N, C-alpha and C positions, 0 to 999 in steps of 0.2 A: 407952491411946494409939490402939490399933487401932480401938476402938469410937468414939473421938472423931473420927478421920479418916473413918470410915464415915458418921457423922452429918453431917459437913460436906459430904461428897460427895453425900449424899442431898438435903440442903437446896439445894445448888448446882444439881443436876439438876432439882429441882422449880421453882426460880426461872427457869431457862432454859426449861423447858417452858411456864411460865406466860406468859413474854414472847413466846414463839414461836407461841402459839396464836392464830390469826387470829379465832377466834370468842369471844374474851373479852368479856364484857358489862361495859364500863366505866361505863355510865350507872347501873347498879344500885348502884355503890359510892359515888356522890356523894350529898350531903345532899338531902333531899326538896325543899327550897326552891330549890336550884340546878337540879335536874332540871326542876322546874316552870317556872322562868324560861327554860330552854333550849327546852322544849316550847311555850312561848307564842309562839315565833318561827317554828314550822314550820306547814305547811299541814295541814288535816284529813286529807288523803290520806296524808301521811307519818306523822301521828299514829296513824292506823289501822294502818299497817304495823308501827309500833313495838310495838303491842299484841300482836303474834304472836311476838315474839322470846323472851320469857321471862315467868315469873310476875311478877317484880318490875316489868318493863316494862309488863305489862298493868295493874298497879296504878297506875303513873304515867299510863298511857294513859287510865284511867277517872277518875282523881282530879285531873288537871290543872285548875287553877282558871281558866285563860284559854282561852276557846274562840273560834275564828274560822271561820265558815262562809261560803263563796262559791259562787255558782252556776257551772255549767259552760257553756261556749260550744259546746255540742254539740247532738245531736238530742234530741227529746222523751224517748226511752227512757233516754238517759244521765242526763237531769235527774231522771227518776223513780227511777232506781237510786240516785242520790245522796240523794234524799229518804228512801228506805227505809233507807239506811245510817245517816243522821243520826238517824232515828227510833229505830233499834235502839240506837245509841250513847247517846242521851239517856235511854232507859229503863234501860239498864244502869248508868248513873251513879248512879241512885237519888237520895239526898239529899246527895251530896257538894257542898261549898260551891263556888259559882261567883263568882269575883271579877270577871272581865271577860267579857262576852258580846257578840260582834260578828257581825252578819249583813250581807253584801254580796250582794244578790240581784237579778237581772234576771228578772222574771216573764215566762213564755211566755204564749201565747194561752190564755185561760181560767184565771184565777188561783185559782178557788175551792178546788181541792184543795191547791195549794201554800200558799195563805194560811192554810188551816185547820191544816196541819201546823206552819207557822211560828209561828202564834199559840200552839200547844201548846208549842213549844220555849221561847217567851218566858215562858209561865206556869210552866214547870218551872224556868227560870232565876230567876224571882222567888221561887219556893218555896225555892230553894237560896240565898237571901240574896245575890243579885247586887249588886255595888257599882258597876260601870260597864256601861251598856247602850248599844250603838252600833248603830243600825238605818239602813242605807243601802239603800233598796228602790226599784227602778225599775219602774214600772208600764207596761203597754202602752197608750199613748194611743189607738191606733186602736180598741181595744175599749171605751174609755170606762170602764176598770176603776177601782174605788175600793177602798180598804183601810181597815178599822177596827181600830185597835190596841186591845188589851185595856186596860180601865180600871185594872187592878191596878198598872200601871207608875206611875201618878200618885200612888199612896198606898203605895208600897213603902218600908218604913222603912229597909231596908239600902242602898237606892240612893243613891249620892253624885253620879254623873255620868250625864246622859242626853243622848244625841246622836241626833237624828232627821233624816234626809235622805230625803224622799219627797214626791211630789206628791199628797198626800192631805189630807183635812180632819181637823184635830185639834179635838175637842170637849172642853171642860172637863167634868170629872165633875159629875153632877147632885147628888151627895151630898157632905157635908162630909168632908174627909180631910186628913191631915197627912203630911209626909214629912221626910226629912233631906237633901234634894237640895242640893248646893253648886254644881254646874256644869250649865248647861242651854244646849244649842246646837241651834237649829232652822233647817233649810235647806230652802227651796222648798215649805214646807208652807202649807196654807190654815188659818187659825184663825178661829173665831168670836170676836165681840167680848168674850165672857166669859172668854177664856183668860187675859188679863192679870189679871183678878180672881182666878183660881185661883192664879196665881203669887203675888199679893199676900197671899192668905189662907192658902194651904197650904204655900208654900215659905219657911218662917221662917228657914232657915239658908242660903239661896242667896247665893253670893258673886260669881259671874260669869254673865252672861247674854249670849248671842250670837245675833243674829237675822240671817239671810242670805237676802235675796230672798224673804221671806215675803209672803203675801197676806192682808191684814187691813184692814178699813175703819178701825177705831179700836182702839188698843192702849194701855192705861193700867195702870201698876203703881206701887204704893207699897211700898217695902221698907226695913226698918230694918237689913237685913244685907247688901244688895247693895253690892259694892265696885268692880265693873268692868262696863261696858256697851259692847257693840260692835254697830253696825248697818251692814250692807252692803246697799245697795238700788240695784243697778246697771242694771236693765232693766225693772222693774215700772212700768207707766204708770197704775196704779189710784190713785184718791183714797185718801189714807191720812193718819192723824193719830197721832202717837206722843207719849205723855206719860210721863216717867220721873221718879220722885221717890225720893231715897235719902239719908239722913243720912250714911251711910258711903261713899257713892259717890265714889271718888277718881280713877278712870280712865274716860274716854269716848273712843271711836273711831268716827267716822262717815264712811262712804263712800256718797254718795247722788248718783247721776247718772242723768239721763234726758232726753236732748236731744230726744226725739221726743214728749214729753208735750204734750198739748193745753193751751192757756192756761186752759181751763175746769176743769182738774183741779187740785184744791187739795191741798197737802202741808204738813205742819207738824211741828215737833219742839219740845216744851216740856220743859225739864230743870230740876229743882230739886236741886241738889247743893252744899250750903254748904261741903263739905270737898273739893271737886274740886281736884286739882293737876295733872292731865295731860289735855290736850284735843287730840285730833287730828281734823281735819275735812277731808274731800275732797268738797266739795259746792258746785257752782255754783248748783244749784237753791235750796238753803236760803239761801246767801249773797245771791243776787240778789233773791229774793223777800222777804228779811228775815223768814223764818218760823221762825227758830231763836232761841229765847229761853231764857236761863238766867242766874241770878246766879252770876258766876264770880270773885268777889272773892278766893278762895283759890287760884286757878289760877296755877301757876308755870311751866308748860310749855304752849305753844300751837303746834301744827303745822297749817299750812294748805296744802292741795294744790289748785292751780288751773291752768288752761291759761295764763292771763295776767291780770295786774292791770289789767283794762280799766276805762275810765271809769265804766261802769255798776256796777262792783263796788267802787270806791273808797269811796263813802259807807257801804256795808254793812261794809267792812273797818274803817273808822273806828269805826263803832258797835260792832263786835266788840272792837276794841282798847280802847275806852273801858270796856268791861265787865270788863277784866282789869287792874286798877290795880297789882297786885302781881306782874306777870309778870317772870320771870327769863330765860326762854329763848324766843326767837321763831324759828320755822322756816317759811319761805315757799318753796314749791317750785312752779315754773312748768314746764309741759311744752311742748316745741317744737311748733309748728303746721306742718302740711303745706299749709295753704291759701295761695294766692297773695295774696289780699287779707287783710292782717293786721288784727286787731281794733283799734279806736281805744284807745290806751293812752298818751295824752300830754297830758291836760288838767289834771293836778294837779301843781303845782310845790311846792318846799320851803316857799314862803310859805303855801300851803294847809295843809300838814301842821303847820306851826308854829301856825297859827291855831286848830287843834283842841285844843291844850293837853292832850295825852294823858298822863296820869299814869304809865302803864306805861313810857314812854320813859326816864324817870329811874330806873327800877328794873332795866332790862335789863343783864345781864352777858354774854350770849352771843346772837348773831344769825347766822342763815344765810339768805341770799336767793339764789334761782336765777332769773336773768333770762330772760325769754321771747325768742322770735325777733323780728325786726324792730327797731324802736327803742323799747325798753321804758322810756319816760320815767317813768311812774308809779312803777314798782318802783325804778328808779334814784334818783329824787328822794326816795323814802322811805328808801332805804339811806343816802344822803348826809345826810339830815336826822338820822337816828339817829346817824351818826358825829359830827355836830357838837353834838348835845345830850344824848346818853346818857353822863353823867359817870361812871357805874359800869361802863360797857362794858369787858370784858376781851378779848373775841374776836369778830371778825366775819368771816364767809365769804361772798364774793360769787362766784357761778358765772356765767360768761358764755361766749359762743361766740368762736372765734378772730377772726371778722370784726368783733367788737364791741370791738376793742382801744382805741378812743377812751375807753372807760369808765375805763381805768387812770388817765389824767390827771385826770379829774373826781373820782375817788375820792381820789387822793393830795392834792388840794387840801383836801378835807374832813377827811382824816386828821390834818392839822396841828392841828386843834382838840383832839384827844385823843392825848396822848403815851403813855398807858398801855395803849392798845388794840393787840392783835395782829391784823393784817389779812392 
């Protein structure tokens, strides 16, 4: 009995001592996967500090599969010290697998030394079977600096996601190569006209392609695996032509605006997507010029973002709606204008919309229309026409400004034609 009490006393004192010790290494006791997830959320500076706490923490420090490196906003010497620290770390990691590798870097004057080291890190990441590569590199424009990324990233078999944001030129590999890339996002890069061919020929498993403010004269891809395409083109005034073809392409999102473009600059977007069902477009340029072409028979959702349904846009809108005969959901959003002189948007009445014989009107079950400022006759006439003729319509949302209260009476008259519609 005495021996038993002594054992209990000893166990209790040990437990109390363990809980009272402020230097207990709790991270070492968690599963490796959990520790790596936690470390993926900390900065490289904190990750380095962790490596000096214990032998187990040092193992976590060197084996963490998610790496994030960011430049310092300090002097030149501090930047060099950070480069040296990352160099040593990458060498010590050896061949440990790298799941995610992210670099956010602002290059200082004279990028040759920094770029050489950075390209070495990327080569190491590729050798360690990187799956996600995120490169956000800001160059010094005053120096006219350029950056050439290693060609091995284009034929890395382990890579699944590639994100590049930098004002440099991307050149397609001159040799045949294949990869397993599924997600590609390019922002602000300059591409030669052959880059689209590389995507078509080498990226056989790509599912999502995202292009944001890229600089390219002509971009053409044909993909049997592509499912989603996003194009953001908000300030580029260059001549550009995009052609996208995909049997599995189901989602397209386009944001293309450039009010400063010269009339001599040509732009076009050609899409072949027989299985497309979601189409979102925010583009006065493409709608007004009628330079957006696509067979959209399978499209069931159409979102259009414009400043106002002006008279010059109505024919293009009609042409667009005629191409989506099986449309179920229509979303038209107009943005308030700050200009004193409002654009002309009052030339097309319900009689005009009726004369167009749009098949999609009879298939619609949900519609949302946001009216612009001023007297938005065109959009309002379209809304009332839909209310009177869309027999399958279940829900309609009309957004208007407080001073446009006259709209309520006009809409209520049209609502009488459809008893099952929720307005």
